[in-house]
N, C-alpha and C positions, 0 to 999 in steps of 0.2 A: 811304314811308319810315317807320320806326318813330318813335313820338312821343318828343320830348326828355324824358329822365327828370327833368330839372331844371325842366321847364315846369310851371306851375300849371294848364295847360289839361287837362281830362279828356278822353282819347281816346274816340272813338265805338266801341262794341263790339257784336257780335251774340251772341245766346244760342246755345248749342250746337245747340238744335233748329232755330234759324233757319239756322245754317250747314249743317246736314244737309239742311234743306229746299232750300236753293240747290243742294247737290250732287245731290239727288234730281231737281231740275228739269233739271240738266245731263244726267243720265243718261237722261232721256226723249227725248234726241236719237235719231232713228231709225237713225243710223249704228252704234249699239251694240246694236240690238235685232234679234233673229232672225238672228244670225250663226252660220254653221257654224264650229266650232272643233276643232282637233286637239289632243288632250291625253292624259294617262295618268291613270287613276283611282287614288285613294288613300283609305284610311280609309273605305270604303263601309259605311254603317250604315242599317238600316231601323227606323223608329219610327212606330208608328200608321199604317202604310201608306205613309208618305213615305220617300223615299230621300235621305239626307244623305251628302255625299262631298266630297272635295277634288280639284280638277283641277290637275295639275302638268305642267310642261314641263321636260325634262331635256336637258342638253347632250349632243350625240351623241358627243362624244369622251371625256368623263370621267364622264358620268352625273350631274353636279351639277345641282341644281334651279335653273332660271333664272327661273321664274315659277310662281305658284300662286294659286288662288282658291277660295273656298268655293262650293259648288254644292248645288242641291236639285232633286229631281224630285218634284213633288207627287203625292199618292196616286192621283188620278184619271188622271194621265198615266202614272205608273210601272206601274200595273196592266196597261196596254196595251203599253208599251215593253218591260217585262221579259219578257213572253210572246214578243213578236216577236224579241227578242235571243236568247233561248234556242232558239227554233225554227231560227234561221238559223245560229248559231254552235255549237249543241249544248252551250253552257255558260251558267250563270246569270250575270247581271250582277254583277261583283264588283271587288275591288281588284286592281291591277296589270295592267289591260288598257289597250291603246291604243285610243282611241275617237274617232269623229267625231260630235260632238253639236251640236245647234242650241240656242243660248243667248240669253237676254236678260238684260241687267244690271238688277238690282232693288236699290234702296237704301231701307232703312227707317231713320227717324230714331233708333229705339231699338235695332235689332238689327244695323245696319250693312249692308254690301253683300253680295249673293249673286248668283251666276249661276243663273238658273232655266232648267233644261233642258226643252225642249218636244218634242224629237225626237232620234232616234239613228239612225245608219247602221250596222247590224250587218255589212254586207258589208265595210266598211272593216276592222273588227276581225278578221273571218275572213280577209281578204286579208293583213293584217299577219302573222297566224300562219303562213299559207302562205308568205309571202315569207321570213320568218325560216327556216322549214324548208328552203326551196329554196336559200337562201344557204349553209346548213350542208352540205347534200347536195353542192352544187357544189364547196365547199371540200374535202370529203372525197374527191371524185372527182379533183380536181386533184392532191391529195397522194398518190393511189394507195392509199387506205385502204378504199375502198368495197367492194372484192371480196376483201380480204385474208383475213378470217376465213372467208369462204365457200369459199376454196380449200383449207382444211385438210382432211386426211383423217380421216374418222370411224372410231372403233373399230368392230369388227364388232358388238359389243353394248355400248353405253355403259351401265355399271352404277354407276359411282362419280360421283355427281352433286353438284356445288357449287351451292347455291341462294341467290339474292339475293332477299329478300322481307321483308315485315314479319311478325314471328312470329305475331301474332294476326289477320292478314288472312284473310278468307274465301277468297280466291283461293289462298293458301298451303295452307289446310286442304283445299280441293278437290283441289289437286295431289297432296298427300301421300296422301289417301284413295284417289284413282284409281291412283296409282303402286303402293302397297303392297298393295292388294287386287285386283290384276289377276287375270284368270281363268286365266292360264297358269302361275301359281306362280313367276314370275320374281322373283329377288332383286335389290333395288336398295339401294345404300348411299348415304345422303344426309347432307349437312352444310349447315346453314343459316348463312348470313352475313347477319345482320340489317341492314336498312337502312330509312331513312324513304322511303316510296314516294309521298309527296304533299307539296306545298308547296315553299318556298324551300330547304329542307335536302335535297331529293331528290338533287341532283347531287353535293354533297360526300359524302353518306352512301353512295351507290352507288359512287362512286369509291374510297372507303375499303375497301368490301367487295371490289371488284375487285382492289385492291392486295394485300389479305390473301390472296386466292385465288392470285394470281400468285406469292406467296412460297412456297406449298405446291402448286404446279401439278402436280407429279409424282403427287400423291395422287388426282387426279381425271381422268375421261374427258371431261367437258364441264361447261359452266356454264349454268344456267337462271335467267333474269331474269323474274320473274312479278309481275303485279299484276292485281287484278280490275278490272271496269269502273268508269268514272267519267265525269265531265264532260270536255269537251274541254280546259277550262282546267286541270283536274287533271293531264291527260296531257301538257300543254305542257311540263312540267318535264323530260320525256324527249326533247324537241327541243333537245338540248344537245350542242355540239361535243365537249367534253372527255369526256363519257360515251361518245359514239359512237366517238371515237378510241381510248379505252381498250378497248372491246369489239372493235374492228377489229384491234387489235394483240395480242389475247389469244392465247397459244400453243396453246390448245385450243378446239374449237368452242363457240359460244355459241348457245343457244336463247332467243328473246325471245317471251314470251307476255303481252302487256300489253293490257288493255282488252277490248273486244268485237271482233267480226269487222269492223265498219265503221271501227274506230280504227286509225290508222297513225301511227307516230312515226319519228323519224330512226333510232332504234335498229333498227327493222325493216329498214332499208336496208343495215346493216353486219353484222348477225348471220348466222351460218352457216345458221340455220333460223329462220323467222318463223312462229309459229302464232297463232291468233286469241284463245285464252284460256289461262289456266293449266291447265285440264283438258285442253285440246288438246295442251299441251306434254307432260303425263304420257302421254297416249294415243300421241303420236308415239314416245316412248321405248319404250313397251310394244310397239307394233307392230313396231319395229325388232328387239326381242328375239324377238317371235313369228315374224318372218320368218326369223330365224336358226334357231329351232326347226324351222320348216317345211323349211328347207334341210337340216338334220340328218336330219329324218325322210325326206326324199327320198333323201338319200345312203344312209340305212339300207335303204330299199326297193330302191334300185339295187344295193346290195351283196348283199342277200338274193337278188335275182333272178339276179345274176351267180353266186353260190354255187350256186343251184339248177341253173343251166345247166351249171356245171362238174361237179356231181355227176351230172346226167343223162348228160352226155357220158362221164364215167368209167364209169358203169354200162353204157353201150353198148359201150365198149371191153372191159370185163370180160366181158360176154356173148360178144363176138366171140372173145376169147382163150380163154374156157372151151370154146367149140365147136372152136377151132382146135388146142388143145393135144394132144388124143388122136392125131389124124392126124399132127401134127408129130412127136410122140413116136415113133410107129411108123416114120416115115421116118428119124428119127435112129437108131433101133435097128437098122433094116435096113442102113443105111449103116455103122454100127459093126460089125455082123456081117461084112459084106464086108471091111471093113478088117482085122478080127481074122483072118479066114480068110487073107487075103493075107499078113499078118504071120506066121501060123502056118507057111506055106510058106517064107517068106523068112528066118525066124529061124535054122533049122539051118545053112543055107549062110552066112548072115551071121556066125553065131557061130563056125563053123569057120574062115572067113577071118580073123575078128578074133583068134581064139586063135593062129593061125599067126603073124600079125603081131606079136602081143604076146610070143609065145615067142622070136622072133628079137630083138625089142627087149630082152627080159629077159636073153638070153644076152649080148648086146652090153654091156648095163649091168653085168652081173655081172663080165665080164672087165675092164671099165673100172674098176670099184670095186676089184678085186683089185690091179690095177696102181697105181692111185692110192694105195691103203692102204699098199702096200709102200714107195712113194716117201716118203710122209708119215712112216712109222715110221722109215725110215733117217735122214731129216732131223732128226727129233725126238731120236733116239738120240745123234747127233752133238752136238746142242745140250745134252743132259743131261750128256754126258761133259764138255763144256766148263764147264758150271755146277758139276759135282762138283769139277773141278780148281780152279776159282776158290774154291769153298767151303772146300776143304782149305787153300788158301793163306791165306784170311782167317779161319780158325777161331781163336778165342781159345786153344784148346788148342795149336794149332800155334805161336801167338805165344809162349805160355809156354814151350814146348819150346825155343824159340830164345833163351831167357834173359831175356825181358821179364817184368814183374810188372804186375798189375792192382790198382788202388787203389779201395776202396769206402767210402763213408761213409753211414750210416743207410740201407743197402740199395741205394744208387745209386752207379754208377761216377763217379769223380772225374776230370774232364778239365781242370780249371783251378783254380789256387790261389784264384781269386775265390770259389769255393764252399766254402773251408775257413777255419776260425778256430782259433787256439791253444786246445788243450784238447779238440778234437773227437776222438772215438773212430774209429779207422781199422782196416780189414781189408785185409791185403796178400795177394793170391793169387799163389802161385808154382806151378811145374810139378808139384811133388809135395806141396803142402799150402798152408796159409794162416797168416798171423801177425796177431794182434790187437795194436794199439799205440795210442798217444795222440800227437796232433800237439803237439810242444813249441813250435815256432815256425813261422810261415808267412812265407816270403820270396818275394817276387815278382821275376821276372827283369827286369833293366833293359830299357827299350825300345831297339830298334836302328833306325837310319835305313834 
């Protein structure tokens, strides 16, 4: 119990070094010495050969840190363990790795507590990487994405290339040099979509590049994702579900050329084409174009051979016809002569018979025409007489002789008072002359029912 603050009795107290000494004595308990521990590395630093780091444990659900401790690997141990770790995992010991380490608790009165690492199991780290990759691949397979991009049809010669890479990377430079300096003179049109290809920003950066390509996908034949070689840890960034799903669902084929021949990432499982290096990606595109050129050359050779065969056959036919024509012409001429001779004998008799028949038909037609013409003339004469009689009856002169008059105004016959006005000049035509007068008044007859 705490001492009474109103008591005059002075409490017994330990110095800080004494307290730390007691803590150190407690930590000498064998139960906390030489224990294998699972943790994730953080803030790994090397100073004067020693390796200082922090071991953390994260919640599997939300990633929150639930425990952490300072740790150290002394130089004489780190020299051995670092070499072993890199040989097994292919990566240098660093931050962000899940590890199994053997630790002993060490407490110093002045510097506090540290976990001293004496051993490491690199197989655990390697296995954890493989486990994560396996889980992602199984998920992609369940969702039907693993073969999606591979099923797309390739253009005959993919020449419009969208590239995802870091602009200054050696792998990108090797790819461009190989592609544009190909020995076949093939033309490629490339567009770089820059991305971070190492570290924690790899996934969001590559996803942004893929999204931009998708917005302009009609401009490209395929996508190439390239990165030069690196440690296994560097390439772990590409063991990412979101990146793999984005590549799998890309509407055009994707080529992945990441790392060296021995390196495999999740992206290799979903891409339409996986090659071992950036240079190999360029070579694959070049060879596809070269194959198309070879096919064109083969077609040209086949066409030339077919043309030569046709020409040779035509020459053979021409030679045959050249030898056949003279004799054929003679036969035709002989046949024509016989036909002409036959016609020469047949023509006089035929002409005589034809003339007799035509003369009879002409005589018949002549008589028919004479009879028909007489009938027509008689009929037309009767019609003319009738028209003449009608003309005489309707002639204006005949009308005037009967006592009627014709009225004209401004050179036109007047048939209605609607066409006249008071003061109009009028001409009255009579049987034996005409009278000029002026209309004094125009009166309209009343309407009758």
